[in-house]
C-alpha positions, -999 to 999 in steps of 0.1 A, spaced: -90 -54 -183 -91 -34 -216 -61 -54 -229 -78 -86 -220 -109 -77 -240 -87 -67 -270 -69 -101 -268 -102 -119 -265 -116 -100 -295 -86 -109 -316 -89 -145 -307 -126 -146 -316 -119 -128 -348 -93 -154 -359 -115 -183 -347 -144 -170 -368 -124 -166 -400 -138 -188 -428 -121 -222 -430 -113 -215 -466 -89 -187 -455 -65 -213 -444 -40 -226 -470 -26 -260 -476 -54 -274 -455 -53 -311 -464 -30 -337 -477 -40 -356 -509 -40 -393 -515 -49 -397 -552 -54 -433 -563 -59 -441 -600 -70 -475 -612 -65 -484 -649 -95 -495 -670 -118 -498 -640 -155 -501 -648 -181 -489 -622 -188 -526 -618 -182 -528 -580 -202 -539 -550 -207 -502 -540 -221 -495 -575 -246 -523 -571 -228 -553 -587 -233 -578 -558 -213 -605 -576 -181 -584 -577 -157 -588 -548 -145 -553 -540 -147 -550 -502 -121 -523 -498 -135 -499 -524 -169 -506 -509 -155 -497 -475 -141 -464 -488 -175 -457 -505 -192 -461 -471 -170 -433 -457 -169 -411 -488 -191 -396 -515 -196 -420 -544 -204 -404 -577 -227 -426 -598 -225 -405 -630 -188 -396 -634 -175 -394 -670 -140 -392 -683 -131 -368 -711 -115 -394 -734 -118 -432 -734 -80 -439 -735 -54 -438 -708 -31 -410 -718 -56 -385 -731 -79 -391 -701 -51 -384 -677 -39 -354 -697 -74 -338 -691 -73 -348 -654 -38 -335 -648 -40 -303 -667 -77 -295 -661 -81 -287 -698 -109 -299 -719 -101 -317 -752 -122 -290 -768 -94 -265 -758 -63 -287 -758 -70 -307 -790 -61 -339 -771 -88 -363 -784 -68 -395 -784 -30 -389 -781 -17 -411 -753 16 -393 -754 2 -358 -754 19 -348 -721 53 -351 -737 48 -355 -775 27 -333 -798 14 -297 -800 -2 -298 -765 29 -312 -747 40 -297 -714 73 -277 -716 103 -284 -695 109 -250 -680 88 -237 -651 62 -213 -664 45 -185 -644 15 -209 -638 14 -246 -630 11 -269 -660 -3 -298 -640 -21 -306 -608 8 -320 -588 30 -292 -599 6 -267 -584 7 -286 -551 44 -288 -552 48 -251 -557 25 -247 -527 50 -264 -505 36 -300 -507 59 -330 -510 47 -347 -542 54 -384 -548 43 -406 -577 40 -443 -576 28 -462 -607 7 -448 -635 -6 -414 -627 3 -398 -660 4 -421 -691 38 -436 -686 39 -465 -661 62 -447 -636 62 -410 -646 93 -414 -668 93 -411 -706 103 -444 -721 86 -463 -750 70 -497 -744 102 -513 -756 124 -492 -733 138 -466 -757 141 -430 -744 160 -410 -718 135 -414 -689 129 -377 -684 99 -368 -662 66 -370 -681 52 -341 -659 78 -314 -657 84 -298 -623 56 -319 -607 71 -346 -585 97 -345 -557 100 -382 -561 92 -409 -587 91 -439 -564 77 -467 -585 93 -501 -576 101 -523 -605 109 -556 -588 120 -583 -612 106 -563 -642 134 -538 -642 115 -509 -658 82 -492 -658 65 -506 -689 78 -540 -680 60 -538 -647 29 -524 -664 25 -554 -688 39 -579 -662 35 -616 -659 50 -636 -631 87 -640 -625 99 -608 -642 84 -616 -676 66 -589 -696 46 -584 -727 73 -560 -738 105 -580 -731 108 -593 -767 102 -630 -757 67 -633 -771 48 -632 -738 12 -625 -750 -11 -646 -729 -44 -630 -722 -45 -641 -686 -22 -657 -660 -30 -666 -624 2 -683 -612 16 -665 -581 6 -670 -545 15 -636 -529 4 -601 -539 40 -588 -538 50 -613 -566 33 -588 -589 39 -551 -595 7 -537 -579 15 -555 -547 49 -540 -547 34 -506 -553 10 -509 -524 40 -518 -502 59 -488 -515 30 -465 -509 28 -476 -473 65 -469 -468 60 -435 -484 31 -427 -460 53 -436 -431 80 -413 -443 55 -385 -451 40 -388 -416 74 -383 -400 82 -353 -422 51 -334 -411 50 -317 -444 17 -315 -464 18 -341 -492 3 -351 -525 8 -389 -530 -3 -403 -563 -7 -441 -565 -16 -455 -599 -25 -492 -599 -21 -511 -632 -48 -538 -630 -73 -546 -643 -56 -534 -675 -46 -561 -699 -31 -587 -696 -53 -601 -669 -28 -611 -643 -35 -616 -606 -29 -643 -579 -41 -679 -578 -64 -670 -549 -81 -643 -569 -88 -666 -598 -101 -694 -575 -124 -669 -558 -141 -657 -590 -146 -693 -601 -170 -697 -572 -193 -668 -582 -220 -666 -609 -207 -639 -634 -235 -626 -657 -229 -628 -694 -227 -596 -715 -263 -582 -715 -261 -571 -751 -234 -591 -769 -245 -583 -804 -225 -560 -826 -244 -527 -828 -252 -510 -861 -230 -480 -853 -202 -460 -869 -184 -460 -835 -179 -497 -830 -144 -510 -830 -127 -544 -835 -110 -548 -801 -76 -552 -817 -55 -550 -785 -76 -577 -768 -75 -601 -797 -38 -596 -800 -33 -616 -769 -31 -654 -769 -62 -671 -756 -60 -708 -765 -94 -715 -748 -112 -692 -772 -127 -711 -801 -145 -683 -817 -140 -647 -827 -160 -628 -815 -156 -644 -781 -188 -660 -770 -203 -685 -745 -181 -699 -717 -150 -683 -733 -166 -648 -728 -176 -657 -693 -140 -668 -685 -126 -635 -699 -151 -616 -677 -140 -636 -647 -104 -628 -654 -111 -591 -654 -130 -594 -621 -101 -614 -606 -79 -585 -614 -104 -561 -599 -104 -582 -567 -66 -580 -567 -64 -542 -572 -91 -537 -546 -70 -554 -520 -40 -532 -528 -62 -501 -524 -73 -514 -490 -37 -518 -478 -29 -482 -486 -61 -469 -469 -54 -491 -438 -19 -475 -436 -34 -440 -439 -57 -448 -410 -30 -465 -388 -7 -435 -392 -34 -411 -381 -34 -393 -415 -70 -399 -425 -82 -370 -404 -64 -344 -426 -61 -362 -460 -85 -359 -490 -88 -393 -506 -97 -397 -543 -102 -429 -561 -106 -425 -599 -110 -448 -629 -92 -434 -660 -116 -449 -685 -142 -477 -686 -140 -510 -705 -163 -531 -726 -165 -567 -714 -181 -583 -744 -210 -559 -744 -217 -547 -779 -192 -573 -790 -164 -551 -778 -135 -560 -755 -118 -527 -749 -123 -490 -743 -119 -470 -775 -155 -460 -781 -177 -430 -772 -203 -453 -757 -215 -452 -721 -194 -481 -709 -161 -467 -721 -165 -432 -706 -184 -440 -674 -160 -448 -645 -159 -448 -607 -151 -417 -587 -151 -415 -549 -139 -386 -528 -135 -384 -490 -128 -349 -477 -125 -347 -439 -154 -326 -424 -168 -319 -458 -180 -350 -477 -208 -369 -462 -201 -405 -454 -219 -431 -475 -235 -406 -499 -243 -415 -534 -243 -385 -556 -262 -388 -589 -251 -355 -604 -234 -355 -638 -197 -349 -631 -165 -350 -652 -129 -359 -647 -121 -322 -654 -138 -314 -621 -111 -331 -600 -85 -304 -603 -107 -275 -592 -122 -296 -565 -88 -304 -549 -79 -267 -551 -112 -258 -535 -108 -284 -507 -71 -280 -499 -67 -242 -506 -31 -246 -518 -10 -214 -513 0 -213 -550 -31 -211 -572 -19 -198 -606 -25 -222 -635 -9 -218 -669 -43 -224 -686 -78 -217 -673 -94 -248 -657 -124 -261 -676 -140 -281 -648 -161 -272 -618 -155 -278 -581 -175 -307 -567 -173 -293 -532 -209 -281 -532 -219 -316 -541 -197 -331 -514 -211 -308 -488 -247 -313 -498 -251 -276 -508 -261 -285 -544 -276 -315 -562 -262 -307 -596 -235 -285 -612 -241 -291 -650 -268 -302 -674 -246 -326 -694 -212 -343 -694 -189 -341 -725 -165 -368 -738 -145 -371 -769 -130 -398 -791 -108 -389 -821 -133 -370 -844 -164 -377 -823 -180 -358 -795 -206 -373 -771 -230 -354 -748 -245 -372 -719 -276 -358 -702 -294 -373 -672 -313 -396 -696 -297 -398 -730 -264 -399 -749 -259 -384 -783 -228 -391 -804 -218 -372 -835 -190 -360 -857 -186 -323 -866 -192 -315 -903 -187 -283 -923 -225 -277 -921 -231 -289 -886 -230 -326 -876 -228 -360 -892 -231 -396 -881 -255 -387 -853 -266 -415 -829 -289 -411 -799 -295 -436 -771 -319 -436 -741 -297 -447 -712 -327 -454 -690 -332 -485 -711 -296 -498 -712 -261 -484 -712 -254 -502 -744 -260 -488 -779 -289 -511 -788 -316 -488 -803 -305 -456 -821 -333 -431 -816 -319 -404 -840 -348 -409 -865 -374 -407 -838 -360 -378 -817 -338 -356 -839 -348 -325 -820 -335 -339 -788 -302 -348 -804 -299 -312 -818 -307 -298 -784 -279 -318 -767 -254 -311 -794 -259 -274 -789 -242 -279 -755 -210 -292 -771 -183 -265 -772 -163 -257 -804 -133 -280 -808 -98 -270 -817 -73 -291 -836 -97 -319 -842 -80 -350 -857 -93 -366 -889 -81 -401 -883 -104 -430 -877 -105 -446 -842 -77 -471 -837 -79 -505 -821 -50 -505 -797 
């Protein structure tokens, strides 16, 4: 009898251990979507066809005020993957920072993990990369034109780089793809702004990647090993390419024009050089205006519709394989995009539309289905959140993480974790409070080129309030940390 009670006591003791004491608790499905604005059905844009992302939002926590660290692909992903703020790393614009420059990751394995997937791999997870998770299109280092040796962009991070190239032969070819294996970077002058020629999803790279992700999930389910699967879809990044069906669908909806198409009186406006570098025979004016602007907006939304469908296929496979019950799902936009608002077609600004992106997280038994969280959160928070949720067995990072876990927000234990969100672009810092955004450049004696906008009025930089509320701007700028290695160049257009 005494032995029975001892056994029962031991059982109860183990059962009552906190769940966090378990390690490698959940798999991770991390989905990145390039240049995705929070202009989706689940974010209140009822004219946008995004049923699959809307469905995920209904089973996840949707963050309405998520901000990236830098409004360009590589630097934003550098912050996400390393957990390091640009204020510490000095990566304010460098798309190649992971493998080129003073902040690049080193090849040898260090005592601590240099990146998020490396930390999970060293915890015993099988890590697989499909598409654009880091800056390069497939995790291998090649230039746009194909030069390079193809070494991993993230050292010691991935067990498998599984991006399918199809007819495009290599990563950047697939990234800038048109139909039939053609690419912006194949040297044949393919530079059309938009193309909607194919019938089937798999005739374009994102469709192939969704198919490969499903195959990988099937393999991972058979292995029974915890996994970290990163899937990075290319669209709606330029050029605007999707299927005929996507283009026909958006022709039937009423797409609103840019709410504030006028050029703002701002030092942080840019000329949209990449966008205007594409051929657009229908455009009769520059800046783009009228029906031409509406057609460009439709083209972007057609690509959103296409990418949404690919995300849905992967989520359906996760459900069908019985993996949803123990997999954390993250959908993240790497930066926003101006769609003619402020007379900008691109992302390289410190304005609200360039740094505000979608973030959805579904954590089994923790996140609350269909919750909209209005707290200010940053891309830097993803790394510590996944550590907090999954409890990986290896936890040492090479550098301190600068973000904060979102688990208290997911679980409903807190309603806020910070007073402001920070973003950076070249030599500018921008601080976003619950109501305002201030933008400024550091000067020897403080700040210069200050601009202040009330975001309750509009997300666009229409009325600069710096002359009316200088004290509020100073108060917000006090929240900005000192920056190291700040670059002195002006913002670029590409």
